[in-house]
RODO-2510 file (C-alpha; in nm, 4 decimals, decimal comma):
residues 393
     n   res          X          Y          Z
     1     x     7,0030     6,4257    11,6467
     2     x     7,0508     6,7497    11,4516
     3     x     7,2673     6,7949    11,1429
     4     x     7,5573     6,9569    11,3323
     5     x     7,5808     6,6762    11,5895
     6     x     7,5753     6,4143    11,3155
     7     x     7,8434     6,6050    11,1214
     8     x     8,0682     6,6134    11,4294
     9     x     8,0151     6,2407    11,4795
    10     x     8,1245     6,1780    11,1203
    11     x     8,4366     6,3925    11,1760
    12     x     8,5294     6,1964    11,4888
    13     x     8,4805     5,8722    11,2985
    14     x     8,7369     5,9814    11,0380
    15     x     8,9671     6,1518    11,2903
    16     x     9,2900     6,0991    11,0943
    17     x     9,1555     6,2508    10,7698
    18     x     8,9946     6,5288    10,9738
    19     x     9,3220     6,6022    11,1507
    20     x     9,5271     6,6096    10,8290
    21     x     9,2838     6,8382    10,6445
    22     x     9,2513     7,0606    10,9509
    23     x     9,6294     7,0804    10,9849
    24     x     9,6728     7,1778    10,6190
    25     x     9,4171     7,4551    10,6563
    26     x     9,5673     7,5624    10,9900
    27     x     9,9129     7,5989    10,8346
    28     x     9,7762     7,8237    10,5610
    29     x     9,5773     8,0330    10,8087
    30     x     9,8753     8,0550    11,0473
    31     x    10,1088     8,1735    10,7703
    32     x     9,8762     8,4476    10,6516
    33     x     9,7629     8,5539    11,0013
    34     x    10,1223     8,5863    11,1231
    35     x    10,2175     8,7896    10,8161
    36     x     9,9155     9,0191    10,8475
    37     x     9,9902     9,0871    11,2129
    38     x    10,3614     9,1350    11,1479
    39     x    10,2981     9,3665    10,8525
    40     x    10,0537     9,5818    11,0501
    41     x    10,2883     9,6055    11,3498
    42     x    10,5911     9,6689    11,1287
    43     x    10,4274     9,9527    10,9362
    44     x    10,2791    10,1048    11,2499
    45     x    10,6122    10,0929    11,4332
    46     x    10,8047    10,2517    11,1451
    47     x    10,5468    10,5274    11,1106
    48     x    10,5497    10,5932    11,4855
    49     x    10,9288    10,5975    11,5105
    50     x    10,9596    10,8527    11,2277
    51     x    10,6675    11,0745    11,3332
    52     x    10,7665    11,4415    11,3459
    53     x    11,0999    11,3939    11,1656
    54     x    11,0970    11,5572    10,8222
    55     x    11,4659    11,5270    10,7380
    56     x    11,7823    11,3583    10,8623
    57     x    12,1270    11,5017    10,7981
    58     x    12,4461    11,2987    10,8397
    59     x    12,7606    11,1783    10,6689
    60     x    12,7699    11,1014    10,2968
    61     x    12,6772    10,7443    10,2150
    62     x    12,3599    10,5411    10,1871
    63     x    12,0448    10,7488    10,2558
    64     x    11,8593    10,4361    10,3745
    65     x    12,1422    10,3470    10,6141
    66     x    12,1393    10,7032    10,7456
    67     x    11,7657    10,6845    10,8185
    68     x    11,7885    10,3358    10,9695
    69     x    12,0707    10,4357    11,2026
    70     x    11,9497    10,7769    11,3215
    71     x    11,5686    10,7371    11,3172
    72     x    11,5123    10,3656    11,3800
    73     x    11,8475    10,2895    11,5471
    74     x    11,8590     9,9616    11,3555
    75     x    12,1891    10,0002    11,1675
    76     x    12,5394    10,1372    11,2098
    77     x    12,5813    10,5071    11,1181
    78     x    12,7205    10,6161    10,7824
    79     x    12,9906    10,8083    10,9708
    80     x    13,0300    11,1329    11,1581
    81     x    13,0063    11,4994    11,0587
    82     x    13,1633    11,8074    11,2118
    83     x    12,9434    11,9985    11,4477
    84     x    13,0688    12,3155    11,2786
    85     x    12,9382    12,1914    10,9404
    86     x    12,5961    12,1213    11,0900
    87     x    12,5830    12,4478    11,2870
    88     x    12,4046    12,6478    11,0098
    89     x    12,1045    12,4108    11,0399
    90     x    12,0406    12,5270    11,3966
    91     x    11,8396    12,8453    11,3543
    92     x    11,8042    12,8073    10,9760
    93     x    11,4975    13,0013    10,8497
    94     x    11,3502    12,6834    10,6954
    95     x    11,4018    12,4724    11,0098
    96     x    11,1522    12,4657    11,2942
    97     x    11,3590    12,2359    11,5186
    98     x    11,7020    12,0714    11,4911
    99     x    11,8198    11,7955    11,7252
   100     x    12,1841    11,6733    11,7189
   101     x    12,2688    11,3058    11,7681
   102     x    12,5950    11,1373    11,8628
   103     x    12,5950    10,7576    11,8330
   104     x    12,8494    10,4826    11,8729
   105     x    12,7991    10,3026    12,2038
   106     x    12,5449    10,0711    12,3645
   107     x    12,4498     9,9111    12,6946
   108     x    12,3877     9,5374    12,6485
   109     x    12,2531     9,6022    12,2990
   110     x    12,0540     9,9172    12,3859
   111     x    12,1926    10,2127    12,1916
   112     x    12,3393    10,5130    12,3727
   113     x    12,2279    10,8395    12,2087
   114     x    12,4024    11,1644    12,2877
   115     x    12,1665    11,4543    12,2210
   116     x    12,0263    11,7779    12,3597
   117     x    11,7601    11,8182    12,6274
   118     x    11,5202    11,9341    12,3541
   119     x    11,5130    11,5763    12,2219
   120     x    11,2403    11,4752    12,4694
   121     x    11,0069    11,7543    12,3620
   122     x    11,0925    11,6928    11,9955
   123     x    10,9823    11,3267    12,0297
   124     x    10,6901    11,3950    12,2659
   125     x    10,8519    11,1949    12,5458
   126     x    10,8100    11,2456    12,9200
   127     x    10,9786    11,1214    13,2349
   128     x    10,8254    10,8409    13,4377
   129     x    11,0874    10,8473    13,7120
   130     x    11,3700    11,0754    13,8181
   131     x    11,5037    11,3671    13,6198
   132     x    11,6811    11,4450    13,2949
   133     x    12,0598    11,4528    13,2781
   134     x    12,2224    11,7729    13,4025
   135     x    12,5923    11,7012    13,3668
   136     x    12,8226    11,4668    13,1715
   137     x    12,7978    11,0923    13,2363
   138     x    12,4352    11,1061    13,3448
   139     x    12,1761    10,9154    13,1424
   140     x    11,8022    10,8628    13,1042
   141     x    11,6738    10,5169    13,0078
   142     x    11,3836    10,4304    12,7804
   143     x    11,1078    10,2253    12,9447
   144     x    11,1974     9,8950    12,7755
   145     x    11,5716     9,9450    12,8289
   146     x    11,5135    10,0084    13,2011
   147     x    11,2899     9,7008    13,2293
   148     x    11,5215     9,4655    13,0445
   149     x    11,8344     9,5933    13,2195
   150     x    11,6635     9,5990    13,5598
   151     x    11,7833     9,9535    13,6314
   152     x    11,6341    10,2531    13,8105
   153     x    11,7513    10,6061    13,8933
   154     x    12,0728    10,5939    14,0945
   155     x    12,2149    10,2862    13,9182
   156     x    12,5481    10,2932    13,7344
   157     x    12,5995    10,1540    13,3837
   158     x    12,9024    10,0735    13,1739
   159     x    12,8870    10,1227    12,7971
   160     x    13,0450     9,9229    12,5169
   161     x    13,1585    10,0381    12,1758
   162     x    12,9163     9,9535    11,8942
   163     x    12,5853     9,7694    11,9191
   164     x    12,7273     9,4274    12,0032
   165     x    12,7024     9,3027    12,3608
   166     x    13,0610     9,1787    12,3168
   167     x    13,2036     9,5132    12,2046
   168     x    13,5042     9,6735    12,3787
   169     x    13,4009     9,8191    12,7165
   170     x    13,4562    10,1764    12,8319
   171     x    13,5487    10,0525    13,1778
   172     x    13,7001    10,3846    13,2831
   173     x    13,3701    10,5697    13,2361
   174     x    13,0478    10,4884    13,4166
   175     x    12,7134    10,6582    13,3617
   176     x    12,4720    10,7316    13,6432
   177     x    12,1047    10,6735    13,5648
   178     x    11,9047    10,9832    13,6606
   179     x    11,5659    10,9024    13,5068
   180     x    11,3415    10,6604    13,3185
   181     x    11,1093    10,7653    13,0360
   182     x    10,7397    10,6829    13,0251
   183     x    10,6605    10,4109    12,7730
   184     x    10,5944    10,5496    12,4233
   185     x    10,5564    10,2377    12,2091
   186     x    10,8353    10,3677    11,9829
   187     x    11,2096    10,3220    11,9443
   188     x    11,2587    10,5634    12,2374
   189     x    11,1674    10,2810    12,4739
   190     x    11,4907    10,1033    12,3794
   191     x    11,7359    10,3952    12,3975
   192     x    11,9786    10,5231    12,6572
   193     x    11,9794    10,9033    12,6324
   194     x    12,2551    11,1307    12,7495
   195     x    12,4204    11,4607    12,6582
   196     x    12,6555    11,5205    12,3669
   197     x    12,9220    11,6146    12,6210
   198     x    12,8939    11,2660    12,7744
   199     x    12,9665    11,0955    12,4421
   200     x    13,2584    11,3291    12,3769
   201     x    13,3955    11,2708    12,7284
   202     x    13,3937    10,8933    12,6742
   203     x    13,5540    10,8964    12,3286
   204     x    13,7906    11,1955    12,3254
   205     x    14,1289    11,2005    12,4831
   206     x    14,1893    11,5083    12,6998
   207     x    14,2878    11,8009    12,4796
   208     x    14,2604    11,5950    12,1615
   209     x    13,9921    11,8124    12,0034
   210     x    13,8927    12,1742    11,9954
   211     x    13,5286    12,2796    12,0157
   212     x    13,5274    12,3462    11,6407
   213     x    13,6372    11,9884    11,5710
   214     x    13,3634    11,8219    11,7738
   215     x    13,1905    11,5412    11,5834
   216     x    12,8278    11,4301    11,5807
   217     x    12,6503    11,1523    11,3912
   218     x    12,3551    11,3435    11,2531
   219     x    12,0799    11,5987    11,2977
   220     x    11,7038    11,5371    11,3075
   221     x    11,5086    11,8199    11,1462
   222     x    11,1498    11,9373    11,1636
   223     x    11,0843    12,1798    10,8775
   224     x    10,8583    12,4830    10,8606
   225     x    10,6966    12,4184    10,5220
   226     x    10,6600    12,1643    10,2408
   227     x    10,8764    12,3885    10,0234
   228     x    11,1618    12,3453    10,2694
   229     x    11,1340    11,9668    10,2273
   230     x    11,2227    12,0151     9,8600
   231     x    11,4771    12,2962     9,8645
   232     x    11,6758    12,2219    10,1826
   233     x    11,7830    11,8625    10,0919
   234     x    11,9019    11,9814     9,7501
   235     x    12,1036    12,2595     9,9121
   236     x    12,2587    12,0289    10,1746
   237     x    12,3432    11,7499     9,9291
   238     x    12,4848    11,9878     9,6687
   239     x    12,6659    12,2489     9,8744
   240     x    12,7869    12,0762    10,1922
   241     x    12,9902    11,7667    10,2849
   242     x    12,6746    11,6237    10,4428
   243     x    12,3872    11,4060    10,3231
   244     x    12,0160    11,4827    10,3724
   245     x    11,7549    11,2049    10,3559
   246     x    11,3781    11,1986    10,4026
   247     x    11,2556    10,9298    10,6457
   248     x    10,9158    10,9255    10,4703
   249     x    11,0698    10,8443    10,1306
   250     x    11,3128    10,5872    10,2663
   251     x    11,0420    10,4241    10,4774
   252     x    10,8261    10,3886    10,1658
   253     x    11,1246    10,2264     9,9929
   254     x    11,1680     9,9916    10,2882
   255     x    10,7967     9,9029    10,2796
   256     x    10,8344     9,8128     9,9120
   257     x    11,1354     9,5889     9,9804
   258     x    10,9743     9,4082    10,2727
   259     x    10,6305     9,4020    10,1110
   260     x    10,7497     9,2020     9,8094
   261     x    10,8846     8,9287    10,0360
   262     x    10,5663     8,9254    10,2436
   263     x    10,3582     8,8946     9,9262
   264     x    10,5469     8,5766     9,8324
   265     x    10,4837     8,4252    10,1763
   266     x    10,1176     8,5289    10,1670
   267     x    10,0873     8,3590     9,8281
   268     x    10,2277     8,0425     9,9830
   269     x     9,9637     8,0658    10,2569
   270     x     9,6865     8,1068     9,9981
   271     x     9,8128     7,7962     9,8162
   272     x     9,7978     7,6005    10,1429
   273     x     9,4420     7,7224    10,2061
   274     x     9,3363     7,6302     9,8526
   275     x     9,4937     7,2862     9,8930
   276     x     9,3078     7,2474    10,2216
   277     x     8,9809     7,3411    10,0501
   278     x     9,0486     7,0779     9,7853
   279     x     9,1233     6,8274    10,0619
   280     x     8,7895     6,9043    10,2280
   281     x     8,6120     6,8589     9,8957
   282     x     8,7785     6,5234     9,8293
   283     x     8,7152     6,4035    10,1845
   284     x     8,3462     6,4976    10,1763
   285     x     8,2978     6,3480     9,8307
   286     x     8,4538     6,0207     9,9437
   287     x     8,2509     6,0249    10,2637
   288     x     7,9305     6,0817    10,0643
   289     x     7,9966     5,7714     9,8544
   290     x     8,0407     5,5638    10,1710
   291     x     7,7307     5,7106    10,3380
   292     x     7,4788     5,6983    10,0553
   293     x     7,2921     5,4069    10,2125
   294     x     7,3001     5,5683    10,5617
   295     x     7,1651     5,8958    10,4245
   296     x     6,8983     5,7140    10,2238
   297     x     6,7821     5,5341    10,5394
   298     x     6,7672     5,8679    10,7212
   299     x     6,5484     5,9991    10,4406
   300     x     6,3073     5,7074    10,4857
   301     x     6,2933     5,7859    10,8564
   302     x     6,1716     6,1400    10,7875
   303     x     6,4797     6,3497    10,7136
   304     x     6,4232     6,5879    10,4243
   305     x     6,6617     6,6731    10,1405
   306     x     6,7775     7,0022    10,2963
   307     x     6,8583     6,8304    10,6254
   308     x     7,0740     6,5725    10,4505
   309     x     7,2538     6,8422    10,2500
   310     x     7,2994     7,0373    10,5743
   311     x     7,4891     6,7464    10,7258
   312     x     7,7536     6,7718    10,4523
   313     x     7,7739     7,1510    10,4726
   314     x     7,7942     7,1370    10,8537
   315     x     8,0742     6,8835    10,8307
   316     x     8,2731     7,1039    10,5923
   317     x     8,2165     7,4201    10,7974
   318     x     8,3031     7,2449    11,1243
   319     x     8,6304     7,1244    10,9751
   320     x     8,6973     7,4747    10,8405
   321     x     8,6281     7,6388    11,1767
   322     x     8,8552     7,3938    11,3574
   323     x     9,1368     7,4557    11,1087
   324     x     9,0839     7,8327    11,1178
   325     x     9,0843     7,8529    11,4982
   326     x     9,3916     7,6316    11,5171
   327     x     9,5673     7,8350    11,2490
   328     x     9,5008     8,1680    11,4213
   329     x     9,6323     8,0337    11,7519
   330     x     9,9364     7,8784    11,5826
   331     x    10,0224     8,1938    11,3860
   332     x     9,9987     8,4266    11,6855
   333     x    10,1806     8,1816    11,9124
   334     x    10,4677     8,1690    11,6608
   335     x    10,4817     8,5514    11,6522
   336     x    10,4874     8,5685    12,0314
   337     x    10,7732     8,3178    12,0517
   338     x    10,9698     8,5087    11,7882
   339     x    10,9021     8,8381    11,9651
   340     x    11,0333     8,6986    12,2938
   341     x    11,3362     8,5033    12,1683
   342     x    11,4766     8,6928    11,8671
   343     x    11,6630     9,0089    11,9678
   344     x    11,5670     9,2095    11,6588
   345     x    11,2001     9,1156    11,6928
   346     x    11,2051     9,1898    12,0638
   347     x    11,3685     9,5264    11,9976
   348     x    11,0940     9,6074    11,7476
   349     x    10,8259     9,5190    12,0031
   350     x    10,6792     9,2357    11,7931
   351     x    10,3892     9,0717    11,9765
   352     x    10,1687     8,7738    11,9032
   353     x     9,8898     8,9311    12,1086
   354     x     9,8166     9,1892    11,8391
   355     x     9,5326     9,1021    11,5999
   356     x     9,5367     9,2819    11,2648
   357     x     9,1986     9,4085    11,1389
   358     x     9,2568     9,2266    10,8085
   359     x     9,2411     8,8930    10,9907
   360     x     8,8613     8,9249    10,9934
   361     x     8,8718     8,8974    10,6124
   362     x     9,1006     8,5967    10,6479
   363     x     8,8411     8,4167    10,8619
   364     x     8,5681     8,5114    10,6156
   365     x     8,7781     8,3805    10,3264
   366     x     8,8364     8,0510    10,5073
   367     x     8,4618     8,0104    10,5651
   368     x     8,3952     8,0788    10,1970
   369     x     8,6493     7,8107    10,1019
   370     x     8,4919     7,5637    10,3437
   371     x     8,1417     7,6366    10,2164
   372     x     8,2507     7,6098     9,8535
   373     x     8,4275     7,2794     9,9200
   374     x     8,1111     7,1430    10,0849
   375     x     7,8666     7,2690     9,8249
   376     x     7,9058     7,0068     9,5497
   377     x     7,8923     6,7053     9,7877
   378     x     7,5897     6,8665     9,9578
   379     x     7,4105     6,9123     9,6241
   380     x     7,4799     6,5493     9,5346
   381     x     7,3408     6,4406     9,8712
   382     x     7,0350     6,6591     9,8110
   383     x     6,9736     6,4952     9,4718
   384     x     7,0372     6,1402     9,5927
   385     x     6,7701     5,8968     9,4634
   386     x     6,6544     5,7181     9,7804
   387     x     6,4685     5,4331     9,6072
   388     x     6,7570     5,3527     9,3728
   389     x     7,0143     5,3690     9,6552
   390     x     6,8103     5,1342     9,8746
   391     x     6,7582     4,8953     9,5824
   392     x     7,1326     4,8797     9,5142
   393     x     7,2015     4,8329     9,8841
***
């Protein structure tokens, strides 16, 4: 019998202690693994959703709310602005591209975005099926919206006011789906895109507004130079009734807010892992005291000191590996369940199948803890006086 087989036999003998120590370690591993995967997906998704957008212009209010509503489509807008006020941004010498947005409605929780046809090129999107809208009350669905709603080109949809599925319905207006976008892995997958004229047709009473009074929610800007990123926001915020916000700056602020909470949870996971390491140490130390005579007999039968010490180290590492494997599976299973059952997580594309690169360091750290917890009992087993142990019985 080799050292590993004997170590596994010892673990099976003390199955309850093994299970409790393994569970404690698994909970710590699961907590940290889930947070690492979530953090990596969260940062990657935010960066992808904001890629190519240098500035957002909208109604006065909270800059973070403006960015969340117009870039990530995860909040209600700060309000509306006049199209005539935003008109100077289109063709401005500092602006490379300007895309208008009109928000306010949704289809079963998927936001309807009124915009221009240039929006697809601006966001590097392409059609998977059908065609782009050509007249009012035609719409193109993002890949995830089409999948979840079970719709294809030719279908009709009814919108509701706001983001709630229970919002007031616009029963007198029905959109016709003309196309479905190819999957992008960004917020575009969850949008329903249409023309500005469609949004105005749904919300305006006939003859209620002139062209000059048309309202939009915001404008996405791609700037020509880094200097424009400094001078244009100051000009807009100081000289117009509109607000300009940088998605990059507000995303960094959001990372800081979320990151502090994640750090607390990661600290809790580290405490659980440390407690598990202490549990392994106590369990192996207690087991060594009970097995001194057995190990001494093995020594008389030809086992050397290193082999006996290896039994203890193998036992600690086996317990650590079991807890680590269980923790990784538990953490990712929890993420997958959350991603499938929680609307916000599902909308963000959270998946338990994603493995963060930093999880390799987590496994390494767990093995270090297991080895360290096994080291002192192994050294004591190595130094065990066979003659004295046998004499004491």
